[in-house]
Each structure stands twice: as C-alpha cells, then as structure tokens.
C-alpha atoms as a printed R data frame, in Angstrom:
    type eleno elety resid chain resno       x       y       z
1   ATOM     1    CA   MET     A     1 142.103 104.700 166.938
2   ATOM     2    CA   HIS     A     2 140.905 107.331 169.370
3   ATOM     3    CA   PRO     A     3 142.391 110.743 168.487
4   ATOM     4    CA   THR     A     4 141.893 113.691 170.794
5   ATOM     5    CA   ASP     A     5 139.387 116.388 169.879
6   ATOM     6    CA   HIS     A     6 138.703 116.999 166.194
7   ATOM     7    CA   PHE     A     7 140.841 115.413 163.532
8   ATOM     8    CA   LEU     A     8 140.898 115.806 159.757
9   ATOM     9    CA   PRO     A     9 140.245 112.513 157.951
10  ATOM    10    CA   GLU     A    10 141.997 111.567 154.746
11  ATOM    11    CA   TRP     A    11 139.238 110.614 152.326
12  ATOM    12    CA   ASN     A    12 140.068 107.694 150.063
13  ATOM    13    CA   PRO     A    13 138.402 108.090 146.634
14  ATOM    14    CA   ALA     A    14 138.573 104.328 146.009
15  ATOM    15    CA   GLY     A    15 135.856 102.581 147.966
16  ATOM    16    CA   PRO     A    16 136.326  99.233 149.712
17  ATOM    17    CA   GLY     A    17 135.635  96.054 147.813
18  ATOM    18    CA   ALA     A    18 133.423  94.507 150.472
19  ATOM    19    CA   ALA     A    19 131.496  95.079 153.691
20  ATOM    20    CA   PRO     A    20 133.485  96.208 156.737
21  ATOM    21    CA   GLN     A    21 135.103  93.556 158.891
22  ATOM    22    CA   ALA     A    22 133.995  93.138 162.494
23  ATOM    23    CA   GLU     A    23 136.436  95.704 163.889
24  ATOM    24    CA   ASP     A    24 136.076  98.213 161.023
25  ATOM    25    CA   ILE     A    25 133.837 101.235 160.679
26  ATOM    26    CA   HIS     A    26 133.538 102.684 157.174
27  ATOM    27    CA   VAL     A    27 132.649 106.381 157.012
28  ATOM    28    CA   TRP     A    28 131.582 107.732 153.624
29  ATOM    29    CA   ARG     A    29 131.446 111.403 152.613
30  ATOM    30    CA   ILE     A    30 128.944 112.166 149.858
31  ATOM    31    CA   PRO     A    31 128.773 115.586 148.149
32  ATOM    32    CA   ILE     A    32 125.091 116.485 147.761
33  ATOM    33    CA   GLY     A    33 125.305 120.195 146.908
34  ATOM    34    CA   GLU     A    34 124.362 122.089 143.778
35  ATOM    35    CA   GLN     A    35 127.633 121.083 142.106
36  ATOM    36    CA   GLN     A    36 126.303 117.553 141.631
37  ATOM    37    CA   PRO     A    37 124.927 117.007 138.087
38  ATOM    38    CA   ALA     A    38 121.189 116.618 137.627
39  ATOM    39    CA   ALA     A    39 121.784 113.340 135.786
40  ATOM    40    CA   LEU     A    40 123.268 111.817 138.941
41  ATOM    41    CA   ALA     A    41 120.185 112.697 140.976
42  ATOM    42    CA   GLU     A    42 117.960 111.148 138.307
43  ATOM    43    CA   SER     A    43 119.966 107.918 138.284
44  ATOM    44    CA   GLN     A    44 119.796 107.740 142.081
45  ATOM    45    CA   ARG     A    45 116.060 108.468 142.044
46  ATOM    46    CA   ALA     A    46 115.526 105.300 139.969
47  ATOM    47    CA   GLN     A    47 116.887 103.207 142.859
48  ATOM    48    CA   LEU     A    48 114.432 104.522 145.467
49  ATOM    49    CA   ASP     A    49 111.411 102.583 146.645
50  ATOM    50    CA   PRO     A    50 107.882 104.123 146.562
51  ATOM    51    CA   ASP     A    51 108.093 105.314 150.169
52  ATOM    52    CA   GLU     A    52 111.392 107.115 149.527
53  ATOM    53    CA   THR     A    53 110.052 108.613 146.294
54  ATOM    54    CA   GLU     A    54 107.048 109.954 148.192
55  ATOM    55    CA   ARG     A    55 109.278 111.395 150.919
56  ATOM    56    CA   ALA     A    56 111.392 113.130 148.270
57  ATOM    57    CA   ALA     A    57 108.291 114.649 146.681
58  ATOM    58    CA   ARG     A    58 107.238 116.219 150.001
59  ATOM    59    CA   PHE     A    59 110.227 118.577 150.042
60  ATOM    60    CA   HIS     A    60 109.113 122.079 149.113
61  ATOM    61    CA   PHE     A    61 112.403 123.147 147.527
62  ATOM    62    CA   GLU     A    62 114.037 121.287 144.647
63  ATOM    63    CA   ARG     A    63 117.419 121.790 146.328
64  ATOM    64    CA   ASP     A    64 116.304 119.820 149.396
65  ATOM    65    CA   ARG     A    65 114.652 117.171 147.225
66  ATOM    66    CA   ARG     A    66 117.907 116.621 145.317
67  ATOM    67    CA   ARG     A    67 119.922 116.380 148.518
68  ATOM    68    CA   PHE     A    68 117.591 113.728 149.915
69  ATOM    69    CA   ILE     A    69 117.697 111.726 146.681
70  ATOM    70    CA   LEU     A    70 121.489 111.896 146.437
71  ATOM    71    CA   SER     A    71 122.060 110.862 150.053
72  ATOM    72    CA   ARG     A    72 119.451 108.097 149.995
73  ATOM    73    CA   GLY     A    73 120.679 106.809 146.652
74  ATOM    74    CA   ALA     A    74 124.245 106.769 147.958
75  ATOM    75    CA   LEU     A    75 123.107 104.812 151.017
76  ATOM    76    CA   ARG     A    76 121.470 102.210 148.784
77  ATOM    77    CA   SER     A    77 124.597 101.990 146.619
78  ATOM    78    CA   ILE     A    78 126.881 101.481 149.611
79  ATOM    79    CA   LEU     A    79 124.615  98.935 151.322
80  ATOM    80    CA   GLY     A    80 124.025  97.129 148.034
81  ATOM    81    CA   ARG     A    81 127.768  96.680 147.631
82  ATOM    82    CA   CYS     A    82 128.078  95.408 151.224
83  ATOM    83    CA   LEU     A    83 125.182  92.950 150.768
84  ATOM    84    CA   GLU     A    84 126.221  92.008 147.225
85  ATOM    85    CA   ILE     A    85 122.797  92.862 145.803
86  ATOM    86    CA   ASP     A    86 121.390  95.497 143.467
87  ATOM    87    CA   PRO     A    87 120.940  98.834 145.320
88  ATOM    88    CA   ALA     A    88 117.247  98.890 144.348
89  ATOM    89    CA   GLU     A    89 116.769  95.568 146.188
90  ATOM    90    CA   VAL     A    90 117.873  96.949 149.560
91  ATOM    91    CA   ALA     A    91 114.881  96.921 151.914
92  ATOM    92    CA   PHE     A    92 114.523  98.724 155.215
93  ATOM    93    CA   GLU     A    93 112.440  98.415 158.321
94  ATOM    94    CA   TYR     A    94 111.993 101.194 160.861
95  ATOM    95    CA   GLY     A    95 112.177 101.126 164.644
96  ATOM    96    CA   ARG     A    96 109.541 102.622 166.895
97  ATOM    97    CA   HIS     A    97 111.314 105.983 166.765
98  ATOM    98    CA   GLY     A    98 112.012 105.861 163.028
99  ATOM    99    CA   LYS     A    99 115.582 104.551 162.938
100 ATOM   100    CA   PRO     A   100 116.074 102.545 159.704
101 ATOM   101    CA   GLU     A   101 117.629  99.082 159.718
102 ATOM   102    CA   ILE     A   102 118.222  96.395 157.117
103 ATOM   103    CA   ALA     A   103 115.011  94.348 156.790
104 ATOM   104    CA   PRO     A   104 115.463  90.875 158.325
105 ATOM   105    CA   GLY     A   105 115.467  88.033 155.837
106 ATOM   106    CA   LEU     A   106 116.547  90.317 152.993
107 ATOM   107    CA   HIS     A   107 118.289  88.456 150.192
108 ATOM   108    CA   GLY     A   108 121.995  89.188 150.569
109 ATOM   109    CA   VAL     A   109 122.097  89.619 154.356
110 ATOM   110    CA   SER     A   110 124.236  86.474 154.617
111 ATOM   111    CA   ALA     A   111 126.998  88.355 152.800
112 ATOM   112    CA   ALA     A   112 127.286  90.846 155.677
113 ATOM   113    CA   PRO     A   113 125.480  89.589 158.783
114 ATOM   114    CA   GLY     A   114 124.744  92.170 161.441
115 ATOM   115    CA   LEU     A   115 125.278  95.134 159.117
116 ATOM   116    CA   GLN     A   116 124.691  98.446 160.920
117 ATOM   117    CA   PHE     A   117 124.485 101.906 159.386
118 ATOM   118    CA   ASN     A   118 123.571 105.490 160.123
119 ATOM   119    CA   VAL     A   119 123.211 108.616 157.980
120 ATOM   120    CA   SER     A   120 123.438 112.347 158.567
121 ATOM   121    CA   HIS     A   121 123.419 115.276 156.163
122 ATOM   122    CA   ALA     A   122 123.891 119.021 156.439
123 ATOM   123    CA   GLY     A   123 124.622 121.699 153.891
124 ATOM   124    CA   ASP     A   124 126.461 120.258 150.887
125 ATOM   125    CA   PHE     A   125 127.472 116.908 152.413
126 ATOM   126    CA   ALA     A   126 126.099 113.663 153.753
127 ATOM   127    CA   LEU     A   127 127.952 111.178 155.944
128 ATOM   128    CA   ILE     A   128 127.182 107.465 156.063
129 ATOM   129    CA   ALA     A   129 128.723 105.192 158.709
130 ATOM   130    CA   VAL     A   130 128.654 101.414 158.203
131 ATOM   131    CA   GLY     A   131 129.775  98.720 160.648
132 ATOM   132    CA   ARG     A   132 128.979  95.213 161.855
133 ATOM   133    CA   GLU     A   133 127.079  93.902 164.889
134 ATOM   134    CA   HIS     A   134 127.444  96.958 167.139
135 ATOM   135    CA   ARG     A   135 125.144  99.978 167.299
136 ATOM   136    CA   LEU     A   136 126.517 103.215 165.891
137 ATOM   137    CA   GLY     A   137 125.382 106.764 165.233
138 ATOM   138    CA   ILE     A   138 126.759 109.673 163.240
139 ATOM   139    CA   ASP     A   139 125.864 113.350 163.148
140 ATOM   140    CA   LEU     A   140 126.998 116.150 160.829
141 ATOM   141    CA   GLU     A   141 126.459 119.875 161.317
142 ATOM   142    CA   ARG     A   142 127.536 122.995 159.473
143 ATOM   143    CA   VAL     A   143 129.176 125.341 161.958
144 ATOM   144    CA   ARG     A   144 127.566 128.768 161.911
145 ATOM   145    CA   PRO     A   145 126.615 131.508 164.379
146 ATOM   146    CA   MET     A   146 123.227 130.918 166.022
147 ATOM   147    CA   LYS     A   147 121.448 133.775 167.754
148 ATOM   148    CA   ASP     A   148 119.626 131.349 170.030
149 ATOM   149    CA   ALA     A   149 122.554 128.996 170.714
150 ATOM   150    CA   ASP     A   150 122.733 129.891 174.408
151 ATOM   151    CA   ALA     A   151 118.997 129.279 174.862
152 ATOM   152    CA   VAL     A   152 119.220 125.965 172.991
153 ATOM   153    CA   ALA     A   153 122.131 124.908 175.191
154 ATOM   154    CA   ARG     A   154 120.223 125.752 178.367
155 ATOM   155    CA   ARG     A   155 117.257 123.724 177.132
156 ATOM   156    CA   PHE     A   156 119.016 120.618 175.808
157 ATOM   157    CA   PHE     A   157 122.488 120.366 177.350
158 ATOM   158    CA   SER     A   158 122.967 118.701 180.727
159 ATOM   159    CA   PRO     A   159 123.677 120.943 183.751
160 ATOM   160    CA   ALA     A   160 127.383 119.989 183.646
161 ATOM   161    CA   GLU     A   161 127.580 120.691 179.913
162 ATOM   162    CA   CYS     A   162 125.852 124.053 180.345
163 ATOM   163    CA   LEU     A   163 128.334 125.124 183.003
164 ATOM   164    CA   GLU     A   164 131.242 124.228 180.771
165 ATOM   165    CA   TYR     A   165 129.673 125.796 177.678
166 ATOM   166    CA   GLU     A   166 128.939 129.064 179.484
167 ATOM   167    CA   SER     A   167 132.550 129.243 180.680
168 ATOM   168    CA   PHE     A   168 133.755 129.852 177.113
169 ATOM   169    CA   PRO     A   169 134.159 133.382 175.747
170 ATOM   170    CA   ALA     A   170 131.665 134.420 173.084
171 ATOM   171    CA   ALA     A   171 134.126 133.735 170.260
172 ATOM   172    CA   GLY     A   172 134.622 130.140 171.385
173 ATOM   173    CA   ARG     A   173 130.986 129.241 171.921
174 ATOM   174    CA   PRO     A   174 129.948 128.305 168.332
175 ATOM   175    CA   ALA     A   175 132.638 125.587 168.165
176 ATOM   176    CA   ALA     A   176 131.835 124.397 171.692
177 ATOM   177    CA   PHE     A   177 128.120 124.278 170.877
178 ATOM   178    CA   PHE     A   178 128.567 122.131 167.781
179 ATOM   179    CA   ARG     A   179 131.145 119.869 169.419
180 ATOM   180    CA   CYS     A   180 128.580 119.128 172.114
181 ATOM   181    CA   TRP     A   181 125.559 118.973 169.804
182 ATOM   182    CA   THR     A   182 127.058 116.542 167.276
183 ATOM   183    CA   ARG     A   183 128.269 114.210 170.030
184 ATOM   184    CA   LYS     A   184 124.887 114.172 171.755
185 ATOM   185    CA   GLU     A   185 122.954 113.677 168.509
186 ATOM   186    CA   ALA     A   186 125.245 110.822 167.458
187 ATOM   187    CA   PHE     A   187 124.490 108.987 170.719
188 ATOM   188    CA   ILE     A   188 120.735 109.550 170.437
189 ATOM   189    CA   LYS     A   189 120.820 108.215 166.876
190 ATOM   190    CA   ALA     A   190 122.888 105.187 167.883
191 ATOM   191    CA   ILE     A   191 120.483 104.047 170.587
192 ATOM   192    CA   GLY     A   192 117.479 104.661 168.324
193 ATOM   193    CA   GLU     A   193 115.249 106.062 171.056
194 ATOM   194    CA   GLY     A   194 114.627 109.490 169.562
195 ATOM   195    CA   LEU     A   195 113.838 112.194 172.078
196 ATOM   196    CA   SER     A   196 112.346 109.630 174.463
197 ATOM   197    CA   ARG     A   197 115.912 109.781 175.843
198 ATOM   198    CA   PRO     A   198 116.258 113.492 176.737
199 ATOM   199    CA   LEU     A   199 119.425 115.187 175.520
200 ATOM   200    CA   HIS     A   200 120.081 116.547 179.015
201 ATOM   201    CA   ALA     A   201 120.079 113.026 180.512
202 ATOM   202    CA   PHE     A   202 123.696 112.288 179.591
203 ATOM   203    CA   ASP     A   203 127.018 114.127 179.444
204 ATOM   204    CA   VAL     A   204 129.684 114.398 176.740
205 ATOM   205    CA   THR     A   205 132.950 116.311 176.627
206 ATOM   206    CA   LEU     A   206 133.005 119.597 174.713
207 ATOM   207    CA   ALA     A   207 136.204 121.456 175.626
208 ATOM   208    CA   PRO     A   208 138.767 121.978 172.835
209 ATOM   209    CA   GLY     A   209 141.654 119.546 173.233
210 ATOM   210    CA   ALA     A   210 139.701 117.217 175.530
211 ATOM   211    CA   PRO     A   211 139.270 113.659 174.214
212 ATOM   212    CA   PRO     A   212 135.738 113.143 172.847
213 ATOM   213    CA   ARG     A   213 133.965 110.930 175.357
214 ATOM   214    CA   LEU     A   214 130.561 109.914 176.617
215 ATOM   215    CA   LEU     A   215 130.897 110.676 180.325
216 ATOM   216    CA   ARG     A   216 127.641 109.635 181.992
217 ATOM   217    CA   VAL     A   217 124.167 108.307 181.194
218 ATOM   218    CA   ASP     A   218 121.377 108.885 183.721
219 ATOM   219    CA   GLY     A   219 120.130 105.636 185.240
220 ATOM   220    CA   HIS     A   220 122.781 103.488 183.526
221 ATOM   221    CA   PRO     A   221 125.960 103.362 185.627
222 ATOM   222    CA   GLY     A   222 128.948 102.273 183.584
223 ATOM   223    CA   GLU     A   223 127.135 102.671 180.249
224 ATOM   224    CA   GLU     A   224 129.734 105.180 179.082
225 ATOM   225    CA   LYS     A   225 132.459 102.502 179.126
226 ATOM   226    CA   ARG     A   226 130.732 100.574 176.336
227 ATOM   227    CA   TRP     A   227 131.000 103.376 173.779
228 ATOM   228    CA   ALA     A   228 133.785 104.941 171.722
229 ATOM   229    CA   LEU     A   229 133.208 108.525 170.606
230 ATOM   230    CA   TYR     A   230 135.038 110.202 167.715
231 ATOM   231    CA   SER     A   231 134.921 113.830 166.615
232 ATOM   232    CA   PHE     A   232 136.202 115.105 163.285
233 ATOM   233    CA   GLU     A   233 135.972 117.801 160.624
234 ATOM   234    CA   PRO     A   234 134.730 116.205 157.382
235 ATOM   235    CA   ALA     A   235 135.086 119.463 155.414
236 ATOM   236    CA   PRO     A   236 135.934 123.091 156.181
237 ATOM   237    CA   GLY     A   237 133.138 124.615 158.239
238 ATOM   238    CA   TYR     A   238 131.614 121.290 159.329
239 ATOM   239    CA   PHE     A   239 131.809 119.257 162.539
240 ATOM   240    CA   ALA     A   240 130.878 115.585 162.818
241 ATOM   241    CA   ALA     A   241 130.722 112.981 165.558
242 ATOM   242    CA   LEU     A   242 130.605 109.192 165.389
243 ATOM   243    CA   ILE     A   243 129.839 106.909 168.301
244 ATOM   244    CA   VAL     A   244 130.161 103.116 168.324
245 ATOM   245    CA   GLU     A   245 129.056 100.607 170.947
246 ATOM   246    CA   ARG     A   246 132.510  99.045 171.074
247 ATOM   247    CA   PRO     A   247 135.579 100.481 172.844
248 ATOM   248    CA   GLU     A   248 138.112  99.878 170.024
249 ATOM   249    CA   ASN     A   249 137.529 100.382 166.310
250 ATOM   250    CA   THR     A   250 139.425 100.915 163.079
251 ATOM   251    CA   LEU     A   251 137.993 103.861 161.164
252 ATOM   252    CA   ARG     A   252 138.296 103.988 157.387
253 ATOM   253    CA   PHE     A   253 137.200 107.068 155.437
254 ATOM   254    CA   TYR     A   254 135.960 107.063 151.842
255 ATOM   255    CA   GLU     A   255 134.711 109.671 149.394
256 ATOM   256    CA   LEU     A   256 131.884 108.602 147.122
257 ATOM   257    CA   GLY     A   257 133.495 107.962 143.748
258 ATOM   258    CA   ALA     A   258 133.753 105.656 140.817
259 ATOM   259    CA   ALA     A   259 133.748 102.584 143.048
260 ATOM   260    CA   ILE     A   260 130.022 103.033 143.773
C-alpha cells in the first residue's frame, strides 16, 4: 500500500485481537479532546507509572494534562493488548534523545517480539503507530495559518524543499508547509536522534499529488530506498505522516473503542 499524496483512512472501531504481524502496521486514532468524559481520564490515570504521573502534573492547564493522560493511557492499553499483559505492567526505557521503547526483558515481550511504536498528538486527537522489528515514526499536526511559516521553512526545510515551498501561491502554502513538516518530523522520530539530525539535512516531497517519499539523506547515499513514507488526513483539518523502515507494508487503521 503506497497511495499518492494524502488519503483518507477508514477507521475500524473494532480493534485487532493481537499484535500486528511482521508486515502489518496498526495505526490508532484516539480522541483526546474535551468531549472525552472525565471518568475515562481518571481510569487511564490509574494505569500510569510514577514518572508519567509526575509528567502529567507538570502541565499548567488541565486540558493539556487530560490530553497527556488519555494518550498515554491509550498507548498502555494498546501495548498491553499486544504484549498480553495488564496495561499498568507495560514498562518503558528511553533512548539518548528521549524516544521511548519497550523495556527489554519485560514480561510479555515474547508474545510480540520486536514490537515498535510511536505516538503523536495535536489538538483533539492522538495517533499511535505499532509495528514489528522495523523502526517507524508518526507525526500529527493541526493545519492552521502560521504568521511565521515562511521563516520556519527557511530555517528548517532543506534548500530544495524551500525552493519548492516558495513556489506555491500564498493560499497553497499552509498545506504545503504541513505536508513537509509532518513528513520530516515522522522521519526524525523514527530514527530517534532528535535534533542531532538537522531537519534541513534530508529532503521529502511536498507538492500536492506527488507521492510522499523520502528523497535524500545527507551523508547516507541510498538511505531513502529503505523507507516507506505515507501521508494521510486522520480527521478534517489535520495532516499526518507515517514512515516505516521497510519498503512494503500493510496499513490497518483503528479507532479507539470498546476493544481496548
């Protein structure tokens, strides 16, 4: 599956019964906005570990605290199902640049060896991507006008991306900006290097109608051939990108529901 440009997923409300198979990528959409009942946030809070509880408490606004709790609780629920353990038992370790991974030796890992995941949230939604063995990254953004978008593009986009971005008329630039931004952020998240890998050190496509692709990575000839890049609209007014270190994948889309 490698559709051109953005596509609109069909979200299945019935979650899968097990962890993804080797060729599958499961993408979950989780509503985390104000419409979610307070009781749900409280039940999810009970699953968090002390570090996550402390992180939640650091948010200044209750709205942001709830969104963190709902997305983190959903992650634990999904991974717990994959690992066949209680969500509260899921344990994480963090890479040098803060990327979370399943803690090695965790009880249940044998049920889904090599489990990989990544999370992004913006506005009223979170997205969670889960796969096996291969690195992946996902990014979600709410599309909106940005007064400083041109300056941000000049600072973080590659020279080739800037030229293409600046060729668009003003009305087309917000979509072009977020197409580019989500694709670049997804790659940075997948490799887990944070901003030690500058955003301008690789190229992605951003033109409407052009297939989403990683085009070039500075200092790594041929690296782009190892990755599949997908771009989609998870909800009206949102853009998302998913990148997987495997050329061919089967994407399956789920809405958080009664199955979790």
